[in-house]
C-alpha positions as CSV (number, residue, x, y, z in Angstrom):
1,M,75.7,64.5,240.7
2,T,74.7,62.5,243.8
3,T,71.7,63.5,245.7
4,Y,71.0,62.1,249.3
5,I,67.4,61.5,250.3
6,V,66.8,61.4,254.0
7,T,63.5,60.0,255.3
8,G,62.8,61.0,259.0
9,A,64.9,64.0,258.3
10,T,63.3,66.1,261.4
11,G,64.1,63.4,263.8
12,H,66.9,63.3,266.2
13,L,69.2,61.1,264.0
14,G,67.7,62.3,260.7
15,N,68.6,66.0,261.2
16,T,72.0,65.1,262.4
17,V,72.6,63.0,259.2
18,V,71.4,66.0,257.1
19,R,73.7,68.4,259.0
20,K,76.7,66.2,258.4
21,L,76.0,65.7,254.7
22,L,75.6,69.3,254.2
23,L,78.9,70.0,256.0
24,A,80.5,67.6,253.4
25,G,79.1,69.6,250.6
26,E,76.4,67.0,249.6
27,R,73.0,67.9,248.0
28,V,70.3,66.7,250.3
29,R,66.5,66.2,249.9
30,C,64.5,65.6,253.1
31,L,61.3,63.8,253.3
32,V,59.0,65.5,256.0
33,L,55.4,64.9,257.0
34,E,52.8,67.5,256.0
35,G,52.2,69.7,259.1
36,E,55.3,68.5,260.9
37,Q,57.5,70.9,262.8
38,T,60.7,71.6,260.8
39,K,62.7,73.6,263.5
40,S,65.4,70.9,263.3
41,L,65.9,71.9,259.6
42,D,65.6,75.6,259.8
43,G,68.5,77.5,258.2
44,L,70.0,74.4,256.6
45,N,70.5,74.3,252.8
46,C,68.5,71.3,252.2
47,E,65.3,70.7,250.0
48,I,62.2,69.7,251.9
49,V,59.7,67.4,250.2
50,Y,56.4,66.6,251.8
51,G,55.1,63.1,252.0
52,N,54.4,60.0,254.2
53,I,56.2,56.6,253.9
54,V,52.8,54.8,254.6
55,D,51.3,56.6,251.5
56,R,53.3,55.1,248.6
57,S,52.0,57.6,246.1
58,S,53.2,60.5,248.2
59,L,56.8,59.2,247.8
60,E,56.8,60.0,244.1
61,N,57.4,63.6,245.0
62,L,60.9,62.6,246.1
63,A,61.9,61.5,242.6
64,A,61.0,64.8,240.8
65,G,63.8,66.3,239.0
66,L,66.5,63.6,239.9
67,E,66.2,61.5,236.7
68,Q,70.0,62.4,235.8
69,D,71.3,62.0,239.5
70,E,72.7,59.1,241.4
71,V,70.4,58.7,244.3
72,V,71.3,57.5,247.8
73,L,68.4,57.1,250.1
74,I,69.0,57.0,253.8
75,H,65.8,55.5,255.5
76,S,65.8,56.8,259.2
77,A,62.0,57.4,259.5
78,G,60.2,55.2,262.1
79,L,58.1,55.2,265.2
80,I,59.8,54.4,268.5
81,S,57.7,52.6,271.0
82,I,58.6,51.7,274.6
83,S,55.4,49.7,275.2
84,M,55.1,46.0,275.4
85,K,51.6,46.2,273.8
86,P,50.9,45.8,270.1
87,D,50.6,48.9,268.2
88,S,49.2,48.9,264.6
89,R,50.6,52.3,263.9
90,V,54.2,51.2,264.7
91,W,53.7,48.3,262.4
92,D,52.3,50.4,259.6
93,V,55.3,53.0,259.8
94,N,58.2,50.7,260.6
95,V,57.2,47.7,258.4
96,Q,54.8,48.7,255.7
97,G,56.4,52.1,255.4
98,T,59.8,50.5,255.0
99,K,58.4,48.1,252.2
100,N,57.0,51.3,250.5
101,V,60.4,52.9,250.6
102,I,61.9,49.6,249.1
103,D,59.5,49.7,246.3
104,F,60.4,53.4,245.6
105,C,64.1,52.6,245.5
106,K,63.5,49.8,243.0
107,K,61.2,51.9,240.9
108,H,63.6,54.7,240.6
109,E,66.8,52.7,240.5
110,V,68.3,54.2,243.6
111,K,71.9,53.7,243.8
112,R,71.9,52.5,247.4
113,M,69.5,52.3,250.3
114,V,70.8,52.5,253.7
115,Y,68.2,51.3,256.4
116,V,68.5,52.5,260.0
117,S,67.4,49.4,262.0
118,S,68.2,49.0,265.6
119,V,70.1,46.5,267.9
120,H,66.6,45.6,269.3
121,A,66.2,43.7,266.0
122,I,68.9,41.3,267.0
123,P,67.9,38.4,269.1
124,E,69.4,38.3,272.6
125,P,71.8,35.7,273.6
126,E,70.9,33.3,276.5
127,N,74.0,34.4,278.4
128,K,73.6,38.1,278.9
129,E,77.5,38.4,279.1
130,D,77.9,37.1,275.5
131,I,79.2,39.5,272.9
132,I,76.3,40.5,270.5
133,A,77.5,40.8,266.9
134,E,75.8,41.2,263.5
135,V,73.6,38.4,262.4
136,T,72.1,37.6,258.8
137,H,68.7,36.4,259.6
138,F,66.0,38.3,261.5
139,D,62.8,36.9,263.0
140,H,60.3,39.1,264.7
141,E,59.1,36.3,266.7
142,K,62.5,35.9,268.5
143,V,62.7,39.5,269.9
144,V,60.7,41.1,272.6
145,G,58.4,44.3,272.3
146,T,56.5,45.9,269.4
147,Y,59.4,48.2,268.5
148,A,61.9,45.3,268.3
149,K,59.5,43.2,266.3
150,T,58.8,45.9,263.7
151,K,62.5,46.6,263.2
152,A,63.3,42.8,262.8
153,A,60.5,42.4,260.3
154,A,61.6,45.5,258.4
155,T,65.1,44.6,258.5
156,S,64.3,41.1,257.0
157,A,62.4,42.9,254.1
158,V,65.3,45.1,253.4
159,L,67.8,42.2,253.2
160,D,65.3,40.2,251.1
161,A,65.3,43.2,248.6
162,G,69.0,43.1,248.6
163,K,69.0,39.4,247.6
164,E,66.7,40.4,244.7
165,G,69.1,43.1,243.4
166,L,68.7,46.2,245.3
167,D,71.9,47.6,246.7
168,V,71.2,47.8,250.5
169,V,73.1,48.4,253.7
170,V,71.7,48.0,257.2
171,V,72.9,49.8,260.4
172,H,72.0,48.9,263.9
173,P,72.3,51.7,266.3
174,S,72.1,51.3,270.2
175,G,70.5,53.7,272.4
176,I,70.9,57.1,270.7
177,T,71.4,60.2,272.9
178,G,73.0,63.6,272.5
179,P,72.3,67.0,271.1
180,N,70.1,68.0,268.0
181,D,67.0,66.5,269.7
182,W,64.3,69.2,268.8
183,Q,61.6,66.7,269.7
184,R,61.6,64.6,273.1
185,G,63.5,61.4,272.8
186,H,63.8,59.1,275.9
187,M,67.2,60.2,277.0
188,T,66.4,63.9,276.4
189,Q,63.4,63.4,278.7
190,V,65.6,62.0,281.3
191,V,67.8,65.1,281.2
192,L,64.7,67.3,281.3
193,D,63.1,65.6,284.1
194,Y,66.3,65.4,286.2
195,I,66.8,69.2,285.9
196,H,63.2,69.9,286.7
197,E,63.3,67.5,289.7
198,R,60.6,65.3,288.3
199,L,63.0,62.4,288.3
200,T,63.6,61.6,291.9
201,A,64.6,58.0,291.9
202,L,66.4,55.6,289.6
203,V,66.2,52.0,288.9
204,K,69.3,49.7,288.8
205,G,70.2,48.9,285.3
206,G,71.6,50.4,282.1
207,Y,72.2,50.1,278.4
208,D,74.6,50.8,275.6
209,F,74.3,54.5,274.8
210,V,75.8,56.2,271.8
211,D,76.2,59.7,270.6
212,V,73.8,60.6,267.8
213,R,76.7,62.4,265.9
214,D,78.7,59.2,266.0
215,V,75.8,57.1,264.7
216,A,75.2,59.8,261.9
217,Q,78.8,59.5,260.8
218,G,78.4,55.7,260.7
219,V,75.4,55.9,258.6
220,I,77.0,58.2,256.2
221,A,80.0,55.9,256.1
222,A,77.8,53.0,255.5
223,A,76.2,54.8,252.4
224,R,79.7,55.5,251.0
225,I,81.9,52.5,251.8
226,G,79.7,50.0,253.5
227,R,79.7,46.6,251.8
228,R,76.6,45.7,249.7
229,G,74.1,43.6,251.8
230,E,75.8,43.9,255.1
231,C,74.8,44.9,258.5
232,Y,76.7,47.0,261.0
233,I,76.2,47.7,264.6
234,L,76.8,51.2,265.6
235,S,77.2,51.1,269.3
236,N,79.3,52.5,272.0
237,R,79.5,50.6,275.3
238,Y,77.3,49.8,278.4
239,F,76.6,52.5,280.9
240,E,74.5,52.3,284.1
241,M,71.7,54.9,284.4
242,Q,73.1,55.8,287.8
243,D,76.4,56.8,286.0
244,I,74.7,58.7,283.2
245,V,72.5,60.7,285.7
246,G,75.6,61.1,288.1
247,E,77.6,62.7,285.3
248,I,74.7,65.2,284.6
249,T,74.9,66.0,288.3
250,N,78.6,66.7,287.9
251,L,78.1,69.0,284.8
252,T,75.2,71.0,286.3
253,G,75.6,70.8,290.1
254,H,72.0,69.7,290.6
255,K,71.0,67.8,293.5
256,R,72.2,64.1,293.3
257,I,69.7,61.4,293.2
258,K,70.2,59.0,296.0
259,M,67.1,56.8,295.8
260,I,67.5,53.6,293.9
261,L,64.3,51.6,293.5
262,P,64.3,47.9,293.8
263,F,63.7,46.5,290.3
264,W,60.8,44.3,291.4
265,F,59.0,47.6,292.8
266,A,59.5,49.5,289.6
267,R,58.2,46.6,287.6
268,L,55.2,46.2,289.8
269,F,54.1,49.8,289.3
270,A,55.2,50.4,285.7
271,P,51.7,49.5,284.3
272,L,50.2,52.1,286.6
273,V,52.6,54.7,285.6
274,E,51.9,54.0,281.9
275,G,48.2,54.5,282.5
276,F,48.6,57.6,284.3
277,C,51.0,59.0,281.7
278,R,48.5,58.2,279.0
279,L,45.7,60.1,280.8
280,T,48.0,63.1,281.3
281,R,49.7,62.9,277.9
282,R,53.2,62.6,279.3
283,M,55.9,60.3,278.3
284,P,56.6,57.8,280.9
285,L,60.4,57.2,281.7
286,Y,59.8,53.8,283.1
287,T,57.6,51.3,281.3
288,T,57.4,47.5,281.5
289,Y,59.5,47.4,278.2
290,S,62.0,50.1,279.1
291,L,62.6,48.2,282.5
292,Y,63.0,45.1,280.5
293,T,65.7,46.9,278.3
294,L,67.5,48.0,281.4
295,R,68.1,44.4,282.3
296,A,68.5,43.0,278.7
297,A,71.8,41.9,277.2
298,A,73.7,44.8,275.9
299,N,77.3,43.7,275.2
300,F,77.2,44.9,271.6
301,S,80.3,44.7,269.4
302,N,81.0,47.5,266.9
303,A,84.3,45.8,265.9
304,K,82.9,45.4,262.2
305,A,81.9,49.0,261.9
306,K,85.3,50.1,263.3
307,K,87.1,47.9,260.8
308,E,85.0,48.6,257.7
309,L,83.5,52.1,258.2
310,N,86.2,53.8,260.3
311,Y,83.6,54.2,262.9
312,S,84.5,55.8,266.3
313,T,82.7,57.0,269.4
314,R,83.3,60.0,271.7
315,P,83.4,60.1,275.4
316,M,80.0,60.0,277.1
317,E,80.9,63.0,279.3
318,E,81.2,65.1,276.0
319,T,77.8,63.8,274.8
320,L,76.0,64.6,278.0
321,H,77.7,68.1,278.2
322,D,76.6,69.0,274.6
323,T,73.0,67.6,275.3
324,V,72.7,69.9,278.3
325,A,74.2,72.8,276.3
326,F,71.8,72.1,273.3
327,L,68.7,72.1,275.6
328,K,69.9,75.2,277.6
329,K,70.6,77.2,274.3
330,R,67.0,76.4,273.1
331,K,65.6,77.4,276.5
332,R,64.1,74.1,277.3
333,F,64.9,74.4,280.9
334,K,62.5,76.3,283.2
335,V,65.1,76.8,285.7
336,P,68.6,78.3,285.7
337,V,71.1,75.7,284.8
338,L,75.0,76.0,285.4
339,L,77.0,74.1,282.9
340,R,80.6,73.1,283.7
341,P,83.3,72.0,281.3
342,W,83.3,68.3,280.8
343,R,86.2,66.1,281.8
344,N,87.0,62.6,280.4
345,T,86.6,60.8,283.6
346,V,86.0,57.4,282.0
347,M,82.6,56.8,283.4
348,N,81.6,53.6,284.8
349,K,85.1,52.4,285.3
350,S,84.1,49.0,286.5
351,I,83.2,48.1,282.9
């Protein structure tokens, strides 16, 4: 029997992976932090084991009773940071935590480890128009921001473990969005702030955004048919933030945002916004790092994943519709929201 272990199982991607594995009839064991909300796993026929990837000894609970099973471990646990400032917690979780998971896989002879890295771990090309494909070497000094640096360092550790004999596969998702976010990811926050009229202006720029369900399917395909020691970019394509929010307007009928802030203005006041949000314990939509990302190279190629993993992506109109429907069903909106059917209008036709 094969058992799938999923770390970060309550997260946006983690719980979506768990759902898809269960739909496929797989046995799933989830690693959850003690005291963590498990609403995203409620009603699912999965086993919950409590532990923390930064506490190596607590991971031993994951192996209990699996001595006769083939174990595939999907490591999606991690901390996302949209700050430029160093954060020891992010390094502890994303790097040391990943090394602890590697040690667990070696000790218990896990059949395969799939590591969920990020496209941020891949160095940017000098020419922003160049196509960004998979690389084989990762250097945290060559990427910008705490999150990117930790993902690069952790990816390097995973691939080194692969060279030492551990069966590993790495996936690099781009900007994940879509339903099943019981927490408050960045794009979910954009939707909530727009509907509640806290988002009154946009900044020119965009990124490669991809549906969480497509990424989850790519992760599972990497576990099943990915080539040992290989990396796969799980991206979609570039979208302007103006087009993303514009489509939410089309779906809900809410007031269209007409104010587009000059980039220099947003960058100038980003540190003040970050400071204010820290005091009020709110997540800032725009930080120095997120503004950097909106102007960063984002021409990612998912050709390798399409060829080797049968990877595919759905229309962004469907993703945004299902995101609003998910939030509406779970009463995350404090105002009435009308939701119209989505139409495939090929957003951002100029791309």
